[in-house]
C-alpha positions in Angstrom: 0.0 0.0 0.0 1.4 3.4 -1.0 1.4 6.4 1.4 -0.9 8.3 -1.1 -3.6 5.6 -0.8 -3.4 5.7 3.0 -4.6 9.4 3.0 -7.4 8.9 0.5 -11.0 9.0 1.5 -14.3 8.6 -0.3 -16.0 11.9 -1.0 -18.8 13.1 -3.3 -17.6 14.2 -6.8 -19.4 15.6 -9.8 -20.9 13.3 -12.5 -23.4 10.5 -12.8 -27.0 10.0 -13.7 -29.8 10.8 -11.3 -33.1 8.9 -11.9 -36.0 10.3 -10.0 -39.4 8.7 -9.9 -42.6 10.7 -9.4 -46.2 9.6 -9.1 -48.3 11.4 -11.8 -48.3 12.2 -15.5 -46.3 14.6 -17.6 -48.4 17.1 -19.6 -46.6 20.4 -19.7 -43.1 21.7 -18.9 -44.0 25.4 -19.5 -44.0 27.2 -16.1 -47.0 29.2 -17.1 -49.0 25.9 -17.1 -47.2 23.4 -15.0 -49.4 22.5 -12.0 -49.1 18.8 -11.1 -46.1 17.3 -9.4 -44.4 15.9 -12.5 -44.9 19.0 -14.6 -43.7 21.4 -11.8 -40.6 19.2 -11.2 -39.6 19.1 -14.9 -40.3 22.8 -15.2 -38.2 23.7 -12.2 -35.3 21.7 -13.6 -35.5 23.4 -17.1 -36.6 26.9 -16.3 -35.1 29.5 -13.9 -37.1 32.2 -12.1 -36.3 35.7 -10.9 -36.2 34.5 -7.3 -36.1 31.1 -5.5 -35.7 29.7 -2.1 -32.4 28.4 -0.6 -31.8 25.5 1.7 -32.9 27.7 4.7 -36.1 28.5 2.9 -35.1 32.1 2.5 -36.0 34.0 -0.7 -32.9 34.6 -2.7 -32.1 35.8 -6.2 -32.0 33.4 -9.1 -32.0 35.2 -12.4 -32.2 38.4 -10.4 -29.6 39.8 -8.0 -32.2 41.4 -5.8 -35.0 44.0 -5.6 -35.9 47.3 -4.0 -39.3 48.8 -3.3 -40.4 52.5 -3.1 -41.6 54.2 0.0 -45.3 53.7 -0.8 -44.8 49.9 -1.3 -46.2 50.1 -4.9 -43.2 49.9 -7.2 -40.7 47.0 -7.0 -37.5 47.3 -9.1 -35.8 44.1 -9.9 -32.2 43.8 -11.3 -31.1 40.9 -13.5 -27.7 39.3 -13.4 -25.6 40.3 -16.4 -24.7 37.9 -19.2 -27.6 35.6 -18.7 -28.4 33.2 -21.6 -31.1 30.8 -22.7 -30.1 27.2 -23.3 -30.0 27.8 -27.0 -27.4 30.5 -26.5 -29.6 33.6 -27.0 -29.3 36.4 -24.4 -31.9 36.5 -21.6 -32.9 40.1 -20.8 -35.7 42.1 -19.2 -37.7 41.8 -22.5 -38.1 38.0 -21.6 -39.3 38.9 -18.1 -41.8 41.4 -19.5 -43.0 38.9 -22.1 -43.5 36.3 -19.4 -45.7 38.4 -17.2 -47.6 40.1 -20.0 -48.5 36.6 -21.3 -49.6 35.4 -17.8 -51.8 38.5 -17.6 -53.4 37.8 -21.0 -56.7 35.9 -20.4 -56.2 34.1 -23.8 -53.1 32.4 -22.4 -55.2 30.5 -19.8 -52.4 30.5 -17.3 -53.3 29.4 -13.7 -51.0 32.3 -12.5 -53.2 35.0 -14.0 -55.2 35.9 -10.9 -52.0 36.7 -9.0 -50.9 39.2 -11.6 -54.0 41.2 -12.3 -53.6 44.9 -12.3 -49.8 44.9 -12.1 -48.0 47.1 -14.6 -44.7 45.5 -15.7 -42.1 47.6 -17.4 -38.7 46.8 -18.9 -36.6 49.9 -18.0 -33.4 48.6 -19.6 -32.0 45.2 -20.5 -31.2 44.4 -16.9 -34.0 46.2 -15.0 -37.7 45.5 -14.6 -40.3 47.3 -12.5 -43.6 46.1 -11.2 -46.1 48.7 -10.3 -48.9 47.3 -8.0 -52.4 48.9 -7.7 -52.1 48.6 -3.9 -49.3 47.7 -1.5 -48.8 43.9 -1.0 -46.2 42.8 1.4 -46.1 39.3 0.1 -45.5 40.4 -3.5 -41.8 39.3 -3.7 -42.9 35.7 -3.2 -44.9 35.9 -6.4 -41.8 36.3 -8.4 -40.8 32.6 -8.2 -42.3 31.3 -11.4 -40.2 30.3 -14.3 -39.3 32.8 -17.0 -40.0 31.8 -20.7 -38.2 33.0 -23.9 -39.7 35.8 -25.9 -37.7 35.0 -29.0 -39.4 31.6 -29.3 -42.9 32.1 -28.0 -43.7 35.6 -29.2 -44.1 34.1 -32.7 -47.1 32.1 -31.5 -50.7 33.3 -31.1 -51.3 33.6 -27.3 -54.4 31.4 -27.5 -52.1 28.6 -29.0 -49.5 28.7 -26.3 -51.1 26.1 -24.0 -50.9 23.5 -26.7 -47.6 24.5 -28.3 -45.0 21.7 -28.8 -42.6 23.9 -27.0 -44.3 22.7 -23.8 -43.9 19.0 -24.3 -41.2 18.4 -27.0 -38.9 21.4 -27.3 -38.8 23.4 -24.1 -35.9 25.9 -23.8 -35.3 27.5 -20.5 -32.4 29.0 -18.5 -32.5 26.5 -15.6 -29.8 24.0 -14.5 -30.8 21.2 -16.9 -31.5 21.1 -20.7 -34.3 19.1 -22.3 -33.0 16.2 -24.3 -35.9 13.8 -24.9 -39.1 12.2 -23.8 -40.2 8.6 -24.1 -43.7 7.3 -23.3 -44.4 3.6 -22.8 -47.9 2.0 -22.5 -51.2 3.3 -23.7 -53.4 2.3 -20.7 -53.6 5.3 -18.4 -53.4 2.9 -15.4 -49.8 1.8 -16.4 -48.5 4.5 -18.7 -44.9 5.7 -17.9 -43.0 8.7 -19.2 -39.3 9.2 -19.1 -37.9 12.7 -19.5 -34.1 12.9 -20.0 -32.3 16.1 -19.1 -28.6 17.0 -19.4 -26.6 19.7 -17.5 -26.7 23.3 -18.8 -23.0 24.1 -19.0 -23.7 27.9 -19.0 -26.1 27.9 -16.1 -25.7 31.1 -14.2 -25.0 29.4 -10.9 -22.4 27.1 -12.4 -22.6 23.8 -14.3 -24.7 21.3 -12.3 -22.7 18.6 -10.7 -25.0 15.8 -11.8 -24.4 15.0 -15.5 -27.8 13.8 -16.4 -31.2 14.0 -14.6 -33.9 11.6 -15.7 -37.5 12.0 -14.5 -39.6 8.9 -14.5 -43.4 9.5 -14.2 -45.5 6.6 -12.9 -49.2 6.3 -13.0 -49.4 4.7 -9.5 -47.5 4.4 -6.3 -47.2 0.7 -6.8 -45.3 1.2 -10.0 -43.0 3.7 -8.3 -42.4 1.4 -5.3 -41.6 -1.5 -7.5 -39.1 0.5 -9.6 -37.4 1.9 -6.5 -37.2 -1.5 -4.8 -35.6 -2.9 -8.0 -32.8 -0.3 -7.8 -33.9 1.5 -10.9 -34.3 4.9 -9.1 -32.0 7.3 -7.2 -34.9 9.1 -5.6 -38.7 8.8 -5.3 -41.3 11.6 -4.8 -45.0 11.2 -4.4 -45.2 8.4 -1.8 -47.5 9.1 1.1 -45.9 6.4 3.3 -42.7 4.4 3.4 -43.5 0.8 2.4 -41.8 -2.1 4.2 -40.0 -3.2 1.0 -38.2 0.2 0.9 -37.6 0.2 4.7 -35.8 -3.1 4.4 -33.4 -1.7 1.7 -30.0 -1.1 3.3 -29.2 2.0 1.2 -32.6 3.7 1.5 -32.7 7.1 3.2 -35.9 8.8 4.2 -36.1 12.6 4.0 -39.0 14.4 5.8 -39.1 17.9 4.5 -41.6 19.8 6.7 -43.9 22.0 4.6 -44.9 25.5 5.4 -48.4 24.3 5.3 -51.2 23.5 7.8 -53.2 20.3 8.1 -56.5 21.2 9.8 -60.1 20.2 10.3 -62.1 23.0 8.6 -65.5 23.4 10.1 -68.1 24.7 7.6 -69.3 27.6 9.7 -71.9 28.9 7.3 -74.6 26.3 7.9 -75.6 23.3 10.0 -74.6 22.5 13.6 -71.0 23.6 13.0 -72.2 27.2 12.6 -72.3 27.2 16.4 -68.9 28.4 17.7 -69.5 26.9 21.1 -69.8 23.5 19.6 -66.7 24.1 17.5 -64.9 25.2 20.7 -65.9 21.9 22.4 -64.6 19.8 19.4 -61.3 21.6 19.5 -60.9 20.9 23.2 -61.9 17.3 22.7 -59.1 16.7 20.2 -55.8 15.2 21.5 -53.6 16.9 18.9 -50.3 16.0 20.7 -51.2 12.3 20.5 -52.1 12.7 16.8 -48.7 14.2 16.1 -46.9 11.5 18.1 -48.6 8.8 16.0 -47.4 10.3 12.6 -44.0 8.7 12.7 -42.0 11.8 11.8 -41.2 14.9 13.8 -43.1 18.1 13.0 -44.7 21.2 14.5 -48.2 21.6 15.9 -50.5 24.1 14.1 -52.3 26.0 16.8 -53.5 29.1 15.1 -53.8 30.3 11.5 -50.1 31.3 11.3 -47.2 28.9 11.7 -44.7 28.8 14.5 -41.8 31.2 13.7 -43.8 33.2 11.1 -44.0 36.9 11.3 -47.0 37.9 13.5 -47.3 34.4 15.1 -48.4 35.0 18.7 -47.9 32.1 21.1 -50.4 33.7 23.5 -53.2 33.3 21.0 -53.2 29.6 20.5 -56.4 27.6 20.0 -57.8 25.9 23.1 -55.8 23.0 24.3 -56.8 19.4 24.9 -59.3 19.2 27.8 -62.1 16.6 27.5 -63.7 17.6 30.8 -64.1 21.3 29.6 -65.3 20.0 26.3 -68.1 18.0 28.0 -69.0 21.0 30.2 -69.3 23.2 27.2 -71.5 20.7 25.3 -73.8 20.3 28.4 -74.1 24.0 28.8 -74.9 24.4 25.1 -77.9 21.9 25.3 -76.1 18.8 23.9 -77.3 16.1 26.3 -75.8 12.6 26.4 -78.0 9.8 25.2 -78.0 6.2 26.3 -76.2 5.2 23.2 -73.3 7.5 24.0 -74.2 10.1 21.4 -75.4 13.6 22.4 -78.6 15.1 21.1 -80.1 18.6 21.0 -83.6 19.3 19.9 -83.9 15.8 18.6 -80.8 16.0 16.5 -77.8 13.7 17.0 -74.4 15.2 17.4 -73.1 13.5 14.3 -70.5 15.2 12.0 -69.6 14.1 8.5 -65.8 14.5 7.9 -64.6 14.4 4.3 -60.9 13.7 3.6 -58.6 12.3 0.9 -58.1 8.5 1.1 -54.5 8.3 2.3 -52.9 6.3 5.2 -52.0 9.5 7.1 -55.5 10.9 6.9 -56.9 7.6 8.0 -54.7 7.6 11.0 -55.7 11.2 11.9 -59.4 10.7 11.3 -59.4 7.5 13.4 -57.8 9.3 16.4 -60.3 12.2 16.1 -63.2 9.7 15.9 -62.0 8.2 19.2 -61.5 11.6 20.9 -64.8 13.0 19.8 -66.7 9.8 20.8 -65.5 10.2 24.3 -67.4 13.5 24.6 -70.5 12.2 22.8 -69.9 13.3 19.3 -70.2 10.8 16.5 -67.7 11.2 13.6 -68.6 9.7 10.2 -65.6 9.8 8.0 -65.9 9.9 4.2 -62.6 8.8 2.5 -62.5 10.1 -1.1 -60.3 9.2 -4.0 -58.5 12.0 -5.8 -61.2 12.8 -8.3 -64.1 12.7 -5.9 -62.2 14.7 -3.4 -61.5 17.5 -5.9 -65.2 17.7 -6.7 -66.1 17.8 -3.0 -63.5 20.5 -2.4 -64.5 22.7 -5.3 -68.2 22.5 -4.5 -67.6 22.8 -0.7 -69.8 19.8 -0.3 -68.8 18.8 3.2 -69.7 19.4 6.8 -66.1 19.2 8.1 -63.0 18.8 6.0 -59.7 17.2 7.0 -57.1 18.7 4.6 -54.0 20.8 4.3 -53.4 24.4 3.0 -50.2 25.8 1.7 -49.2 28.9 3.6 -45.6 29.7 2.6 -43.0 31.9 4.3 -45.1 35.1 4.4 -48.1 35.4 6.9 -50.5 36.6 4.2 -53.4 34.1 4.7 -56.0 36.4 3.2 -57.2 33.8 0.7 -58.0 31.2 3.4 -59.9 33.4 6.0 -61.2 36.6 4.4 -65.0 36.4 3.9 -64.6 37.4 0.2 -62.9 34.1 -0.4 -65.9 32.1 0.7 -68.0 33.6 -2.1 -68.8 31.2 -4.8 -67.8 33.9 -7.3 -64.2 34.1 -5.9 -61.4 32.8 -8.1 -60.3 29.9 -6.0 -62.8 29.9 -3.1 -60.1 28.8 -0.7 -61.9 30.0 2.5 -62.7 26.3 3.3 -64.4 27.1 6.5 -66.6 29.7 4.8 -65.5 31.9 7.8 -66.9 35.4 7.9 -65.9 38.0 10.5 -65.6 41.7 9.9 -62.8 42.2 12.4 -60.8 39.4 10.7 -61.4 40.9 7.3 -60.2 44.3 8.3 -57.1 42.9 10.0 -56.2 40.6 7.1 -56.4 43.5 4.7 -54.4 45.8 6.9 -51.7 43.2 7.6 -51.1 42.4 3.9 -50.8 46.1 2.9 -48.1 47.1 5.4 -44.5 46.5 4.7 -43.0 47.3 8.1 -42.7 44.0 10.0 -43.6 45.5 13.4 -46.7 47.2 12.0 -47.8 44.1 10.2 -47.6 42.1 13.4 -49.7 44.7 15.1 -52.3 44.8 12.3 -52.6 41.0 12.3 -53.3 40.6 16.0 -57.1 41.3 15.9 -57.4 38.6 13.3 -55.6 36.1 15.5 -57.7 37.1 18.5 -61.1 36.6 16.8 -59.9 33.4 15.1 -59.0 32.0 18.6 -62.5 33.0 19.8 -64.4 31.7 16.8 -62.6 28.4 16.2 -63.4 28.1 12.5 -61.0 25.2 12.2 -59.0 22.7 14.4 -55.3 23.2 13.8 -53.4 19.9 13.7 -49.8 19.9 12.4 -47.5 20.9 9.5 -47.4 18.0 7.0 -44.2 16.7 5.4 -43.1 16.1 1.9 -41.7 12.5 1.9 -38.7 12.0 -0.3 -36.8 8.7 -0.4 -33.3 8.2 -1.9 -31.4 5.0 -2.7 -28.1 6.0 -1.0 -26.8 9.4 0.0 -27.3 12.5 -2.1 -24.8 15.2 -1.1 -26.4 18.7 -1.2 -29.9 17.4 -0.6 -30.9 18.6 2.8 -33.8 18.1 5.1 -35.6 21.2 6.3 -38.6 23.5 5.8 -39.9 23.8 2.2 -43.0 25.4 0.7 -43.9 22.8 -1.9 -42.6 19.3 -2.7 -41.0 20.8 -5.8 -38.8 23.0 -3.6 -36.7 19.9 -2.9 -35.0 20.9 -6.2 -34.0 24.4 -5.1 -30.4 23.4 -4.7 -30.3 20.6 -7.4 -27.4 22.0 -9.2 -25.2 21.1 -6.2 -26.5 17.6 -5.7 -23.8 14.9 -6.0 -24.3 11.1 -6.1 -20.9 9.7 -7.1 -18.2 8.8 -4.6 -14.5 8.7 -5.4 -11.3 8.4 -3.5 -9.9 11.8 -2.9 -6.5 12.6 -1.3 -6.9 14.7 1.8 
């Protein structure tokens, strides 16, 4: 043995092919249209954005170096990095950014992002400077600038109405992200078993440096079973889209489980607009009857409790304004005082009506576990829980039509505390764009505070403005806060550069993908 070999150690080095499996189907790589897990993953790999999140979940520049905002909070000025290029070698300038947002704003483009950009005037000041003029101050606006930018020199030639179906989206996408589109291969014609394989190669002129992985291949599977089988067979480096870790993967010696906690909130949303759950005293009793700490302990992964409409650590979060804690005795006292009397069958009644609540939720192992625990907790105070487990299609219908009495589900909140879309009364209206006020909660004090909080840029002032909202939310109990869910990601072996932490969406696992390394080689120390 030579002395040189004695001092060599195995360390991650650039190179190699990364095979990632995702449950879902590929339909569109264009960031103006990408919405499902496969599409957003491919889009994130191919296209870059003005801003992105780093491994600490802080907003940082991507194509942009930074931004400034005027004293009124209306005009944001964004500066691009110099010498940016598209993957076909053409220069990327403010004209491309302007084109991207003008296209999003055009109703003929049919982009899902349109509602977030209505009324904003975008101007290309010079090749490296863009301004965004807002109709009203919006503190959370910078977080809107995280969508991919598309090339004007290619797409401006197409009628806007034809963009959604352009072959650019599925066969020839050209972006400025870390990986370049190479090919797509689809096998199988039956939707139940169809698979897509999208092959990407490193973009050598990527502004953050050439990616360390040489080739990134996305495998889209129609079902979890297909994904599990491929991973267990050693065909995949990583797997996204599993809602549990199956035993066959747990038994693999090289398998590593990554639990990225989402800036999201799993809750039971009480439909406050009608039925017995319109009574806030009943809602209060149900909150106290729920053993949330036990639910969290049973999840099998560490996470944080959700105890108010904002997340722990968020601006304006107030630990003194948590929802009521677990106290079954107080819950029973509240129910008795409110006229809900215990029957011989263990179910309370009031005016001849049983205390029976229909809970709708997606049909997943985790939601089964949570609903089962709630059923036990609520039965102890005389409330009967009837759970309706729904497949993906039926749940989306139930969700869009608000056809439920109570809903066990999660909402994405993000880094900023602007939760207007989930709790302002205008968002309960059937005419609202997304109708994301799932509790159909209406409170004038909450509305005023939500509006005031989102239009102030000073952090201390925002905190002050949001406080009345947190106070009435605590009093009204429009929902039962549970916990922050995770995004489960499994790798076959170690991936250097892939960290566990807080992320906003599962696709944010790729925020640092250009620095991932999977090869090991002997390196002399």
